[in-house]
gemmi code that builds the backbone of each chain (N, CA, C; Angstrom):
import gemmi

chains = {
    "A": [
        ("UNK", (17.250, 0.178, 26.638), (16.828, 1.094, 25.567), (15.504, 0.614, 24.971)),
        ("UNK", (14.573, 1.533, 24.794), (13.288, 1.199, 24.188), (13.055, 2.144, 23.023)),
        ("UNK", (12.579, 1.572, 21.898), (12.383, 2.353, 20.689), (10.913, 2.235, 20.295)),
        ("UNK", (10.307, 3.358, 19.980), (8.873, 3.367, 19.712), (8.598, 3.451, 18.220)),
        ("UNK", (7.692, 2.599, 17.742), (7.280, 2.585, 16.346), (5.809, 2.981, 16.252)),
        ("UNK", (5.456, 3.617, 15.141), (4.062, 3.938, 14.861), (3.713, 3.368, 13.492)),
        ("UNK", (2.694, 2.540, 13.378), (2.363, 1.952, 12.073), (2.116, 3.020, 10.998)),
        ("UNK", (2.485, 2.677, 9.761), (2.228, 3.568, 8.617), (0.935, 3.199, 7.915)),
        ("UNK", (0.336, 2.088, 8.309), (-0.891, 1.643, 7.663), (-1.340, 0.315, 8.229)),
        ("UNK", (-2.360, -0.244, 7.593), (-2.966, -1.489, 8.086), (-3.168, -2.441, 6.908)),
        ("UNK", (-2.925, -3.719, 7.163), (-3.156, -4.762, 6.166), (-4.556, -5.348, 6.370)),
        ("UNK", (-5.252, -5.553, 5.246), (-6.586, -6.155, 5.307), (-6.665, -7.359, 4.368)),
        ("UNK", (-7.502, -8.310, 4.726), (-7.753, -9.434, 3.821), (-9.153, -9.981, 4.073)),
        ("UNK", (-9.764, -10.530, 3.003), (-11.057, -11.216, 3.137), (-10.847, -12.711, 3.314)),
        ("UNK", (-9.599, -13.171, 3.196), (-9.300, -14.602, 3.283), (-9.494, -15.068, 4.729)),
        ("UNK", (-9.810, -16.338, 4.870), (-10.029, -16.855, 6.220), (-8.952, -17.861, 6.630)),
        ("UNK", (-8.434, -18.609, 5.677), (-7.467, -19.655, 6.011), (-6.068, -19.142, 5.635)),
        ("UNK", (-5.460, -18.380, 6.538), (-4.192, -17.702, 6.235), (-3.033, -18.698, 6.343)),
        ("UNK", (-2.227, -18.835, 5.297), (-1.080, -19.761, 5.363), (-0.069, -19.319, 6.430)),
        ("UNK", (0.743, -20.270, 6.887), (1.699, -19.958, 7.947), (2.885, -19.159, 7.431)),
        ("UNK", (3.103, -19.138, 6.103), (4.267, -18.425, 5.562), (3.995, -17.961, 4.133)),
        ("UNK", (4.488, -16.781, 3.801), (4.261, -16.200, 2.474), (4.840, -17.064, 1.354)),
        ("UNK", (5.914, -17.827, 1.662), (6.572, -18.605, 0.600), (5.681, -19.737, 0.075)),
        ("UNK", (4.639, -20.086, 0.822), (3.722, -21.142, 0.380), (2.293, -20.609, 0.230)),
        ("UNK", (2.152, -19.273, 0.116), (0.818, -18.659, 0.104), (0.347, -18.317, -1.306)),
        ("UNK", (-0.967, -18.530, -1.561), (-1.579, -18.018, -2.790), (-2.773, -17.125, -2.431)),
        ("UNK", (-2.761, -16.594, -1.222), (-3.861, -15.753, -0.740), (-3.565, -14.278, -0.989)),
        ("UNK", (-4.636, -13.483, -0.978), (-4.525, -12.067, -1.345), (-5.025, -11.134, -0.244)),
        ("UNK", (-4.608, -9.885, -0.345), (-5.078, -8.869, 0.585), (-4.649, -7.500, 0.084)),
        ("UNK", (-4.800, -6.499, 0.925), (-4.363, -5.159, 0.532), (-3.862, -4.387, 1.742)),
        ("UNK", (-2.952, -3.456, 1.445), (-2.395, -2.606, 2.493), (-2.922, -1.189, 2.280)),
        ("UNK", (-3.518, -0.631, 3.318), (-4.003, 0.743, 3.238), (-3.027, 1.608, 4.031)),
        ("UNK", (-2.297, 2.434, 3.302), (-1.273, 3.275, 3.924), (-1.897, 4.616, 4.329)),
        ("UNK", (-1.465, 5.143, 5.454), (-1.886, 6.482, 5.877), (-1.687, 7.448, 4.705)),
        ("UNK", (-2.748, 8.164, 4.293), (-2.629, 9.058, 3.124), (-1.476, 10.061, 3.232)),
        ("UNK", (-1.030, 10.364, 4.422), (0.105, 11.283, 4.599), (1.368, 10.744, 3.929)),
        ("UNK", (1.429, 9.422, 3.699), (2.624, 8.790, 3.120), (2.464, 8.430, 1.650)),
        ("UNK", (1.332, 8.770, 1.027), (1.035, 8.320, -0.342), (2.165, 8.645, -1.325)),
        ("UNK", (2.755, 9.824, -1.210), (3.811, 10.223, -2.151), (5.006, 9.257, -2.098)),
        ("UNK", (5.233, 8.654, -0.957), (6.347, 7.717, -0.797), (6.132, 6.389, -1.507)),
        ("UNK", (4.906, 6.168, -2.018), (4.557, 4.904, -2.708), (4.702, 5.022, -4.220)),
        ("UNK", (5.067, 6.190, -4.726), (4.951, 6.481, -6.163), (5.781, 5.586, -7.071)),
        ("UNK", (6.821, 4.940, -6.550), (7.673, 4.105, -7.404), (7.431, 2.609, -7.238)),
        ("UNK", (6.401, 2.244, -6.505), (6.047, 0.819, -6.378), (5.269, 0.406, -7.625)),
        ("UNK", (5.666, -0.715, -8.227), (5.097, -1.140, -9.506), (4.377, -2.480, -9.404)),
        ("UNK", (3.382, -2.686, -10.224), (2.682, -3.971, -10.319), (3.679, -5.060, -10.729)),
        ("UNK", (3.605, -6.196, -10.065), (4.493, -7.324, -10.367), (5.739, -7.349, -9.506)),
        ("UNK", (6.010, -6.234, -8.865), (7.207, -6.115, -8.020), (7.056, -6.917, -6.721)),
        ("UNK", (8.193, -7.428, -6.202), (8.200, -8.035, -4.872), (8.605, -6.971, -3.861)),
        ("UNK", (7.832, -6.865, -2.778), (8.149, -5.891, -1.736), (8.331, -6.608, -0.396)),
        ("UNK", (9.228, -6.046, 0.410), (9.378, -6.495, 1.793), (8.378, -5.709, 2.634)),
        ("UNK", (7.563, -6.406, 3.385), (6.619, -5.748, 4.288), (6.985, -6.128, 5.725)),
        ("UNK", (7.243, -5.123, 6.551), (7.501, -5.340, 7.980), (6.224, -4.967, 8.734)),
        ("UNK", (5.793, -5.822, 9.618), (4.507, -5.602, 10.280), (4.548, -6.028, 11.749)),
        ("UNK", (3.481, -5.695, 12.445), (3.391, -5.981, 13.879), (2.573, -7.250, 14.113)),
        ("UNK", (3.155, -8.211, 14.822), (2.385, -9.379, 15.258), (1.504, -8.912, 16.423)),
        ("UNK", (0.421, -8.203, 16.081), (-0.330, -7.477, 17.105), (-1.191, -8.379, 17.991)),
        ("UNK", (-1.395, -9.620, 17.596), (-2.221, -10.523, 18.405), (-1.383, -11.415, 19.316)),
        ("UNK", (-0.057, -11.304, 19.215), (0.797, -12.202, 19.991), (0.921, -11.752, 21.443)),
        ("UNK", (0.862, -12.719, 22.336), (1.076, -12.433, 23.756), (2.538, -12.011, 23.956)),
        ("UNK", (2.841, -11.298, 25.042), (4.226, -10.886, 25.292), (5.163, -12.099, 25.327)),
        ("UNK", (6.406, -11.877, 24.954), (7.401, -12.954, 24.924), (7.796, -13.342, 26.344)),
        ("UNK", (8.069, -14.631, 26.513), (8.594, -15.110, 27.799), (9.697, -16.128, 27.518)),
        ("UNK", (10.541, -16.361, 28.505), (11.742, -17.189, 28.326), (11.415, -18.604, 27.823)),
        ("UNK", (10.236, -19.143, 28.184), (9.881, -20.501, 27.756), (9.629, -20.568, 26.248)),
        ("UNK", (9.603, -19.420, 25.570), (9.397, -19.403, 24.113), (10.715, -19.300, 23.347)),
        ("UNK", (11.847, -19.373, 24.030), (13.154, -19.323, 23.347), (13.308, -20.509, 22.415)),
        ("UNK", (12.675, -21.629, 22.768), (12.658, -22.817, 21.912), (11.195, -23.205, 21.728)),
        ("UNK", (10.782, -23.367, 20.474), (9.385, -23.673, 20.153), (9.340, -24.750, 19.066)),
        ("UNK", (8.316, -25.573, 19.078), (8.147, -26.562, 18.013), (7.168, -26.022, 16.968)),
        ("UNK", (7.679, -25.649, 15.783), (6.766, -25.160, 14.748), (5.856, -26.305, 14.279)),
        ("UNK", (4.619, -25.987, 13.879), (3.654, -27.028, 13.487), (4.185, -27.938, 12.363)),
        ("UNK", (5.019, -27.389, 11.464), (5.460, -28.158, 10.299), (6.851, -28.776, 10.497)),
        ("UNK", (7.402, -28.683, 11.690), (8.722, -29.267, 11.971), (8.544, -30.398, 12.977)),
        ("UNK", (9.530, -31.296, 13.024), (9.377, -32.462, 13.900), (10.118, -32.307, 15.229)),
        ("UNK", (10.693, -31.106, 15.459), (11.435, -30.925, 16.708), (11.376, -29.452, 17.139)),
        ("UNK", (11.584, -29.200, 18.432), (11.636, -27.817, 18.913), (12.865, -27.100, 18.350)),
        ("UNK", (12.704, -25.831, 18.023), (13.810, -25.071, 17.431), (13.945, -23.710, 18.105)),
        ("UNK", (15.165, -23.149, 18.035), (15.413, -21.818, 18.579), (14.554, -20.778, 17.872)),
        ("UNK", (14.045, -19.824, 18.643), (13.095, -18.836, 18.108), (13.687, -18.039, 16.941)),
        ("UNK", (15.036, -17.888, 16.914), (15.641, -17.085, 15.848), (15.878, -17.894, 14.566)),
        ("UNK", (15.471, -19.172, 14.588), (15.543, -20.001, 13.378), (14.161, -20.360, 12.845)),
        ("UNK", (13.140, -19.787, 13.433), (11.773, -20.053, 12.974), (11.020, -18.737, 12.804)),
        ("UNK", (9.854, -18.814, 12.172), (9.098, -17.595, 11.858), (7.936, -17.364, 12.823)),
        ("UNK", (7.973, -17.982, 13.974), (6.903, -17.838, 14.974), (6.602, -16.365, 15.267)),
        ("UNK", (5.309, -16.021, 15.437), (4.964, -14.653, 15.834), (5.278, -14.367, 17.311)),
        ("UNK", (5.594, -15.407, 18.074), (5.909, -15.235, 19.500), (7.414, -15.112, 19.649)),
        ("UNK", (7.912, -13.848, 19.540), (9.349, -13.585, 19.544), (9.637, -12.320, 20.350)),
        ("UNK", (10.901, -12.113, 20.742), (11.204, -10.983, 21.645), (10.663, -9.643, 21.137)),
        ("UNK", (10.889, -9.323, 19.873), (10.249, -8.143, 19.289), (9.273, -8.631, 18.219)),
        ("UNK", (7.984, -8.346, 18.398), (6.954, -8.940, 17.528), (6.865, -8.261, 16.154)),
        ("UNK", (7.997, -8.336, 15.413), (8.023, -7.768, 14.063), (7.961, -8.916, 13.065)),
        ("UNK", (6.998, -8.859, 12.158), (6.886, -9.842, 11.083), (7.521, -9.322, 9.812)),
        ("UNK", (7.938, -10.256, 8.963), (8.623, -9.917, 7.717), (8.066, -10.823, 6.619)),
        ("UNK", (7.510, -10.242, 5.569), (7.004, -11.039, 4.446), (7.461, -10.415, 3.136)),
        ("UNK", (7.669, -11.272, 2.131), (7.951, -10.793, 0.781), (6.684, -11.026, -0.035)),
        ("UNK", (6.009, -9.945, -0.394), (4.728, -10.045, -1.093), (4.869, -9.540, -2.523)),
        ("UNK", (3.924, -9.936, -3.377), (3.932, -9.489, -4.765), (2.816, -8.468, -4.966)),
        ("UNK", (3.160, -7.337, -5.565), (2.181, -6.274, -5.801), (1.325, -6.648, -7.013)),
        ("UNK", (-0.003, -6.659, -6.836), (-0.898, -6.991, -7.962), (-1.640, -5.760, -8.480)),
        ("UNK", (-1.752, -4.728, -7.672), (-2.395, -3.480, -8.107), (-2.020, -2.396, -7.111)),
        ("UNK", (-2.042, -1.151, -7.578), (-1.796, -0.033, -6.654), (-2.597, 1.167, -7.126)),
        ("UNK", (-3.310, 1.790, -6.193), (-4.039, 3.010, -6.516), (-4.010, 3.920, -5.307)),
        ("UNK", (-3.483, 5.097, -5.521), (-3.327, 6.064, -4.428), (-2.598, 5.415, -3.235)),
        ("UNK", (-3.272, 5.299, -2.113), (-2.597, 4.778, -0.915), (-2.941, 3.309, -0.622)),
        ("UNK", (-3.500, 2.611, -1.620), (-3.893, 1.208, -1.437), (-3.026, 0.312, -2.329)),
        ("UNK", (-2.363, -0.655, -1.718), (-1.529, -1.596, -2.465), (-2.143, -2.987, -2.326)),
        ("UNK", (-2.515, -3.582, -3.440), (-3.029, -4.952, -3.407), (-1.861, -5.916, -3.540)),
        ("UNK", (-1.887, -6.964, -2.717), (-0.746, -7.876, -2.651), (-1.182, -9.336, -2.654)),
        ("UNK", (-0.284, -10.146, -3.154), (-0.475, -11.585, -3.275), (0.553, -12.274, -2.378)),
        ("UNK", (0.315, -13.556, -2.021), (1.217, -14.387, -1.219), (1.224, -13.965, 0.254)),
        ("UNK", (0.089, -13.520, 0.727), (0.038, -12.966, 2.079), (0.061, -14.059, 3.148)),
        ("UNK", (0.597, -13.687, 4.320), (0.547, -14.591, 5.475), (0.210, -13.821, 6.756)),
        ("UNK", (-0.393, -12.640, 6.578), (-0.767, -11.842, 7.751), (-2.291, -11.899, 7.926)),
        ("UNK", (-2.726, -11.680, 9.155), (-4.163, -11.701, 9.412), (-4.760, -10.314, 9.193)),
        ("UNK", (-6.060, -10.306, 8.954), (-6.801, -9.061, 8.741), (-6.587, -8.094, 9.917)),
        ("UNK", (-6.279, -6.848, 9.604), (-6.111, -5.832, 10.648), (-4.686, -5.667, 11.144)),
        ("UNK", (-3.737, -6.331, 10.490), (-2.335, -6.265, 10.927), (-1.727, -4.876, 10.692)),
        ("UNK", (-1.181, -4.240, 11.716), (-0.502, -2.947, 11.524), (0.816, -3.128, 10.746)),
        ("UNK", (1.073, -2.216, 9.819), (2.270, -2.289, 8.966), (3.254, -1.196, 9.378)),
        ("UNK", (4.526, -1.594, 9.555), (5.574, -0.638, 9.955), (6.313, -0.034, 8.765)),
        ("UNK", (6.538, -0.840, 7.722), (7.411, -0.369, 6.645), (7.208, -1.216, 5.390)),
        ("UNK", (7.516, -0.615, 4.257), (7.587, -1.311, 2.973), (8.942, -0.967, 2.377)),
        ("UNK", (9.642, -1.996, 1.877), (10.956, -1.794, 1.259), (11.006, -2.569, -0.049)),
        ("UNK", (11.881, -2.169, -0.967), (12.060, -2.986, -2.172), (12.718, -4.311, -1.786)),
        ("UNK", (12.340, -5.398, -2.448), (13.028, -6.662, -2.186), (14.170, -6.829, -3.183)),
        ("UNK", (15.370, -6.923, -2.668), (16.559, -7.135, -3.488), (16.964, -8.594, -3.319)),
        ("UNK", (17.045, -9.327, -4.396), (17.347, -10.761, -4.319), (18.815, -10.966, -3.910)),
        ("UNK", (19.084, -11.789, -2.887), (20.475, -11.994, -2.465), (21.288, -12.755, -3.532)),
    ],
    "B": [
        ("UNK", (-1.522, 4.715, 17.532), (-0.963, 3.530, 18.192), (0.564, 3.565, 18.142)),
        ("UNK", (1.189, 3.299, 19.289), (2.637, 3.278, 19.352), (3.069, 1.944, 19.944)),
        ("UNK", (4.088, 1.341, 19.336), (4.552, 0.025, 19.759), (6.021, 0.150, 20.149)),
        ("UNK", (6.355, -0.418, 21.286), (7.705, -0.255, 21.810), (8.542, -1.511, 21.584)),
        ("UNK", (9.762, -1.328, 21.086), (10.693, -2.426, 20.855), (11.907, -2.252, 21.775)),
        ("UNK", (12.478, -3.376, 22.168), (13.713, -3.362, 22.947), (14.737, -4.220, 22.222)),
        ("UNK", (15.908, -3.702, 21.883), (16.895, -4.504, 21.148), (17.251, -5.797, 21.878)),
        ("UNK", (17.543, -6.848, 21.093), (17.978, -8.132, 21.668), (19.499, -8.219, 21.673)),
        ("UNK", (20.167, -7.259, 21.055), (21.618, -7.291, 20.993), (22.152, -6.124, 20.189)),
        ("UNK", (23.450, -6.161, 19.947), (24.122, -5.050, 19.258), (25.056, -5.629, 18.198)),
        ("UNK", (25.086, -4.969, 17.044), (25.996, -5.339, 15.969), (27.285, -4.530, 16.089)),
        ("UNK", (28.415, -5.222, 15.882), (29.718, -4.541, 15.923), (30.509, -4.847, 14.668)),
        ("UNK", (31.352, -3.925, 14.269), (32.265, -4.170, 13.153), (33.522, -3.336, 13.321)),
        ("UNK", (34.645, -3.868, 12.815), (35.896, -3.104, 12.784), (36.059, -2.400, 11.445)),
        ("UNK", (35.165, -2.663, 10.509), (35.273, -2.090, 9.165), (34.980, -0.590, 9.235)),
        ("UNK", (35.556, 0.146, 8.299), (35.324, 1.586, 8.322), (34.500, 2.057, 7.127)),
        ("UNK", (34.655, 1.391, 5.989), (33.971, 1.834, 4.779), (32.783, 0.901, 4.533)),
        ("UNK", (31.663, 1.208, 5.213), (30.491, 0.310, 5.187), (29.723, 0.492, 3.863)),
        ("UNK", (29.493, -0.584, 3.131), (28.739, -0.466, 1.870), (27.301, -0.003, 2.121)),
        ("UNK", (26.680, 0.562, 1.079), (25.325, 1.073, 1.247), (24.286, -0.040, 1.318)),
        ("UNK", (24.632, -1.252, 0.889), (23.636, -2.342, 0.874), (24.327, -3.697, 0.989)),
        ("UNK", (23.697, -4.601, 1.739), (24.276, -5.926, 1.961), (24.478, -6.705, 0.663)),
        ("UNK", (23.654, -6.436, -0.357), (23.737, -7.217, -1.597), (25.039, -6.957, -2.359)),
        ("UNK", (25.729, -5.885, -2.008), (27.003, -5.565, -2.670), (28.162, -5.515, -1.663)),
        ("UNK", (27.959, -6.128, -0.496), (28.958, -6.013, 0.578), (29.850, -7.246, 0.684)),
        ("UNK", (31.142, -7.012, 0.972), (32.034, -8.118, 1.336), (32.685, -7.835, 2.708)),
        ("UNK", (32.011, -7.019, 3.502), (32.537, -6.633, 4.812), (31.969, -7.540, 5.903)),
        ("UNK", (32.678, -7.557, 7.033), (32.341, -8.491, 8.116), (32.058, -7.777, 9.436)),
        ("UNK", (31.373, -8.485, 10.319), (31.114, -7.964, 11.651), (30.563, -9.079, 12.518)),
        ("UNK", (30.061, -8.725, 13.694), (29.477, -9.741, 14.571), (28.324, -9.143, 15.361)),
        ("UNK", (27.396, -10.026, 15.721), (26.242, -9.622, 16.515), (26.396, -10.246, 17.900)),
        ("UNK", (26.332, -9.405, 18.908), (26.397, -9.890, 20.288), (24.982, -9.822, 20.860)),
        ("UNK", (24.410, -11.011, 21.068), (23.030, -11.096, 21.551), (23.034, -11.124, 23.077)),
        ("UNK", (22.043, -10.477, 23.669), (21.855, -10.543, 25.125), (21.893, -12.020, 25.546)),
        ("UNK", (22.783, -12.377, 26.502), (22.902, -13.790, 26.906), (21.568, -14.428, 27.324)),
        ("UNK", (20.613, -13.636, 27.730), (19.301, -14.186, 28.106), (18.636, -14.895, 26.934)),
        ("UNK", (19.058, -14.567, 25.704), (18.437, -15.140, 24.503), (19.287, -16.220, 23.839)),
        ("UNK", (20.422, -16.589, 24.448), (21.369, -17.514, 23.804), (20.700, -18.813, 23.340)),
        ("UNK", (19.811, -19.370, 24.155), (19.166, -20.641, 23.813), (18.379, -20.535, 22.490)),
        ("UNK", (17.883, -19.359, 22.183), (17.124, -19.144, 20.947), (17.974, -19.158, 19.692)),
        ("UNK", (19.304, -19.176, 19.869), (20.238, -19.156, 18.732), (20.710, -20.560, 18.353)),
        ("UNK", (20.280, -21.581, 19.074), (20.888, -22.912, 18.990), (20.797, -23.570, 17.615)),
        ("UNK", (19.846, -23.140, 16.771), (19.707, -23.783, 15.460), (20.270, -22.952, 14.309)),
        ("UNK", (20.970, -21.879, 14.608), (21.620, -21.089, 13.557), (22.921, -21.785, 13.169)),
        ("UNK", (23.144, -21.951, 11.868), (24.273, -22.736, 11.376), (25.230, -21.887, 10.536)),
        ("UNK", (26.489, -22.266, 10.539), (27.493, -21.620, 9.694), (27.108, -21.813, 8.222)),
        ("UNK", (27.216, -20.735, 7.448), (26.893, -20.787, 6.028), (25.462, -20.386, 5.721)),
        ("UNK", (24.647, -20.339, 6.754), (23.230, -19.999, 6.602), (23.048, -18.503, 6.319)),
        ("UNK", (22.001, -18.160, 5.554), (21.624, -16.759, 5.400), (20.561, -16.426, 6.435)),
        ("UNK", (20.760, -15.316, 7.141), (19.780, -14.897, 8.150), (19.277, -13.490, 7.831)),
        ("UNK", (18.003, -13.267, 8.167), (17.425, -11.927, 8.094), (17.726, -11.236, 9.424)),
        ("UNK", (18.315, -10.065, 9.352), (18.572, -9.280, 10.562), (17.765, -7.981, 10.475)),
        ("UNK", (16.924, -7.765, 11.474), (16.174, -6.508, 11.577), (16.861, -5.649, 12.632)),
        ("UNK", (17.112, -4.399, 12.297), (17.888, -3.566, 13.209), (17.377, -2.128, 13.232)),
        ("UNK", (17.912, -1.351, 14.155), (17.485, 0.030, 14.345), (18.450, 0.987, 13.645)),
        ("UNK", (17.919, 1.827, 12.757), (18.742, 2.901, 12.180), (18.893, 3.968, 13.267)),
        ("UNK", (19.767, 3.691, 14.235), (19.799, 4.497, 15.459), (20.432, 5.869, 15.292)),
        ("UNK", (21.123, 6.079, 14.173), (21.748, 7.385, 13.964), (20.901, 8.316, 13.094)),
        ("UNK", (19.748, 7.795, 12.600), (18.942, 8.603, 11.681), (18.121, 9.637, 12.436)),
        ("UNK", (18.063, 10.831, 11.867), (17.217, 11.887, 12.418), (15.753, 11.487, 12.236)),
        ("UNK", (14.846, 12.048, 13.030), (13.422, 11.720, 12.883), (12.930, 11.981, 11.460)),
        ("UNK", (11.955, 11.197, 11.020), (11.410, 11.334, 9.681), (10.586, 12.616, 9.571)),
        ("UNK", (10.635, 13.224, 8.387), (9.786, 14.384, 8.115), (9.234, 14.255, 6.694)),
        ("UNK", (8.153, 14.956, 6.419), (7.422, 14.819, 5.154), (8.302, 15.069, 3.920)),
        ("UNK", (9.320, 15.912, 4.037), (10.187, 16.199, 2.888), (11.049, 14.990, 2.517)),
        ("UNK", (11.032, 13.935, 3.340), (11.810, 12.728, 3.038), (10.958, 11.645, 2.371)),
        ("UNK", (9.712, 11.961, 2.032), (8.848, 10.978, 1.347), (9.435, 10.607, -0.006)),
        ("UNK", (10.144, 11.550, -0.615), (10.847, 11.302, -1.875), (12.298, 11.712, -1.658)),
        ("UNK", (13.218, 10.805, -1.979), (14.655, 11.048, -1.757), (15.435, 10.560, -2.973)),
        ("UNK", (16.547, 11.195, -3.269), (17.414, 10.725, -4.354), (18.534, 9.864, -3.764)),
        ("UNK", (18.476, 8.535, -3.990), (19.568, 7.696, -3.489), (20.867, 8.015, -4.228)),
        ("UNK", (22.024, 7.869, -3.554), (23.312, 8.222, -4.176), (23.573, 7.478, -5.487)),
        ("UNK", (23.071, 6.237, -5.593), (23.373, 5.419, -6.777), (22.267, 5.456, -7.821)),
        ("UNK", (21.261, 6.325, -7.646), (20.165, 6.430, -8.616), (20.217, 7.814, -9.249)),
        ("UNK", (19.608, 7.940, -10.419), (19.686, 9.217, -11.124), (18.457, 10.098, -10.921)),
        ("UNK", (17.529, 9.647, -10.062), (16.317, 10.442, -9.865), (15.789, 10.237, -8.439)),
        ("UNK", (14.995, 11.190, -7.955), (14.372, 11.033, -6.633), (13.341, 9.909, -6.675)),
        ("UNK", (13.256, 9.148, -5.611), (12.329, 8.014, -5.553), (11.554, 8.000, -4.244)),
        ("UNK", (10.380, 7.375, -4.281), (9.556, 7.225, -3.082), (10.308, 6.428, -2.020)),
        ("UNK", (10.163, 6.846, -0.768), (10.935, 6.239, 0.337), (10.669, 4.741, 0.464)),
        ("UNK", (9.476, 4.266, 0.042), (9.162, 2.847, 0.197), (9.721, 1.998, -0.953)),
        ("UNK", (10.418, 2.648, -1.898), (11.087, 1.916, -2.982), (12.606, 1.990, -2.867)),
        ("UNK", (13.098, 2.556, -1.796), (14.540, 2.663, -1.583), (14.894, 2.179, -0.172)),
        ("UNK", (16.194, 1.996, 0.050), (16.634, 1.428, 1.335), (17.182, 2.492, 2.279)),
        ("UNK", (16.836, 3.732, 2.049), (17.314, 4.826, 2.887), (17.041, 4.575, 4.377)),
        ("UNK", (17.995, 4.941, 5.244), (17.748, 4.832, 6.683), (16.793, 5.906, 7.215)),
        ("UNK", (16.493, 6.897, 6.375), (15.594, 7.972, 6.795), (14.177, 7.621, 6.348)),
        ("UNK", (13.433, 6.898, 7.204), (12.111, 6.391, 6.849), (11.181, 6.496, 8.056)),
        ("UNK", (9.867, 6.393, 7.825), (8.913, 6.633, 8.930), (9.211, 5.807, 10.179)),
        ("UNK", (9.439, 4.497, 10.010), (9.911, 3.681, 11.139), (11.328, 3.232, 10.819)),
        ("UNK", (12.303, 3.635, 11.642), (13.720, 3.408, 11.307), (14.173, 1.968, 11.548)),
        ("UNK", (13.521, 1.034, 10.824), (13.894, -0.378, 10.927), (14.686, -0.747, 9.676)),
        ("UNK", (15.868, -1.298, 9.872), (16.681, -1.783, 8.765), (16.510, -3.276, 8.611)),
        ("UNK", (16.763, -3.760, 7.399), (16.589, -5.173, 7.063), (17.772, -5.589, 6.197)),
        ("UNK", (18.528, -6.596, 6.655), (19.644, -7.099, 5.857), (19.622, -8.621, 5.845)),
        ("UNK", (20.100, -9.191, 4.741), (20.278, -10.643, 4.665), (21.781, -10.902, 4.758)),
        ("UNK", (22.220, -11.474, 5.888), (23.645, -11.673, 6.138), (23.970, -13.163, 6.110)),
        ("UNK", (25.249, -13.487, 5.927), (25.692, -14.880, 5.925), (26.457, -15.159, 7.212)),
        ("UNK", (26.085, -16.238, 7.889), (26.736, -16.612, 9.154), (28.078, -17.277, 8.843)),
        ("UNK", (29.145, -16.743, 9.428), (30.482, -17.323, 9.204), (30.998, -18.069, 10.436)),
        ("UNK", (30.468, -17.765, 11.600), (30.853, -18.466, 12.827), (29.816, -18.143, 13.887)),
        ("UNK", (29.673, -19.061, 14.846), (28.771, -18.777, 15.958), (29.322, -19.459, 17.209)),
        ("UNK", (29.368, -18.709, 18.300), (29.803, -19.280, 19.568), (29.033, -18.604, 20.687)),
        ("UNK", (28.317, -19.430, 21.445), (27.465, -18.922, 22.524), (26.528, -17.832, 21.978)),
        ("UNK", (26.682, -16.608, 22.457), (25.756, -15.543, 22.060), (26.347, -14.594, 21.023)),
        ("UNK", (27.428, -15.028, 20.355), (28.083, -14.171, 19.350), (27.952, -14.823, 17.969)),
        ("UNK", (27.395, -14.087, 17.017), (27.250, -14.583, 15.653), (28.114, -13.721, 14.735)),
        ("UNK", (29.069, -14.347, 14.067), (29.879, -13.612, 13.102), (29.200, -13.652, 11.745)),
        ("UNK", (29.166, -12.496, 11.078), (28.405, -12.385, 9.831), (29.198, -11.672, 8.742)),
        ("UNK", (28.862, -12.034, 7.532), (29.482, -11.491, 6.325), (28.410, -10.723, 5.551)),
        ("UNK", (28.835, -9.822, 4.630), (27.942, -9.037, 3.767), (27.218, -7.937, 4.547)),
        ("UNK", (27.878, -7.386, 5.530), (27.212, -6.422, 6.411), (27.065, -5.046, 5.747)),
        ("UNK", (26.020, -4.322, 6.156), (25.838, -2.934, 5.711), (25.390, -2.047, 6.880)),
        ("UNK", (25.644, -2.523, 8.093), (25.264, -1.732, 9.273), (26.527, -1.133, 9.898)),
        ("UNK", (26.328, -0.028, 10.614), (27.474, 0.600, 11.253), (27.697, 0.008, 12.650)),
        ("UNK", (28.916, 0.154, 13.114), (29.304, -0.326, 14.447), (28.365, 0.249, 15.517)),
        ("UNK", (27.878, -0.622, 16.388), (27.019, -0.166, 17.483), (25.532, -0.207, 17.179)),
        ("UNK", (25.164, -0.782, 16.033), (23.748, -0.817, 15.629), (22.936, -1.765, 16.521)),
        ("UNK", (21.843, -1.282, 17.130), (20.974, -2.164, 17.924), (20.207, -3.138, 17.007)),
        ("UNK", (20.113, -4.387, 17.430), (19.441, -5.430, 16.640), (18.112, -5.792, 17.296)),
        ("UNK", (17.051, -5.839, 16.480), (15.715, -6.172, 16.994), (15.397, -7.658, 16.889)),
        ("UNK", (15.869, -8.302, 15.807), (15.408, -9.669, 15.554), (16.342, -10.350, 14.555)),
        ("UNK", (16.369, -11.681, 14.646), (17.029, -12.525, 13.655), (16.002, -13.565, 13.235)),
        ("UNK", (15.898, -13.774, 11.917), (14.951, -14.762, 11.380), (15.678, -15.597, 10.324)),
        ("UNK", (15.170, -16.798, 10.041), (15.750, -17.560, 8.930), (15.387, -16.866, 7.614)),
        ("UNK", (16.298, -16.891, 6.642), (15.943, -16.335, 5.334), (15.410, -17.459, 4.445)),
        ("UNK", (14.177, -17.292, 4.021), (13.550, -18.252, 3.110), (13.539, -17.609, 1.721)),
        ("UNK", (14.132, -18.284, 0.752), (14.231, -17.719, -0.589), (12.849, -17.711, -1.256)),
        ("UNK", (12.433, -16.563, -1.791), (11.100, -16.493, -2.419), (11.058, -17.329, -3.711)),
    ],
}
model = gemmi.Model(1)
for chain_id, residues in chains.items():
    chain = gemmi.Chain(chain_id)
    for i, (resn, *xyz) in enumerate(residues, 1):
        res = gemmi.Residue()
        res.name, res.seqid = resn, gemmi.SeqId(i, " ")
        for name, pos in zip(("N", "CA", "C"), xyz):
            atom = gemmi.Atom()
            atom.name, atom.element = name, gemmi.Element(name[0])
            atom.pos, atom.b_iso = gemmi.Position(*pos), 0.0
            res.add_atom(atom)
        chain.add_residue(res)
    model.add_chain(chain)
structure = gemmi.Structure()
structure.add_model(model)
structure.setup_entities()
């Protein structure tokens, strides 16, 4: 079974040294959503945490030798489903970002860990477990 | 641009009354991962919280009239990117589940909000913001 996704927008940033994970990031950027979806953004508020699902668009296709990988900040190889590597069977990224401003179809966000030009699949409210 | 995903496994449950959201769920189920990916599960531990990305496979295609929807538990219509509705531009679901057991390619999970037969795209570690 194959399922096709189409990005709803693109993430941009002027930052150059992108942190490896949003939980340790103080970098900023913005998401430009396709204007066709602007009405769906009407309840997003400044200060809110949002879940952003995105495409690891620069990652090479997955191969079996990537089932176990050594993350740069860990001292041992780990299973791909226990790490946040962009080299995974389905190249979907997940970040919890903080909204700093919103105007029309542009959402400014803090704590980013995506590179400039990243396609965005979805935005969801973040509910704390 | 269109991006194609292939599920890595399927979620199953014997429960019948599935809660609308994992944050209020006490229901159980299990994820059966394609055995080709078993090695990638080796560092998942009992008691751990995992992010599960899955396909809202029963949802009808998205249409513009769904940009604003009234969730059953809210008193007003809200933008689709501020609610967890399965009817969204890209039908990707996101849940934070608790691992209760793991053996080979089967992960038993608690706090489920997915229906039986749901295709799973990815499992990631949950890092608390």
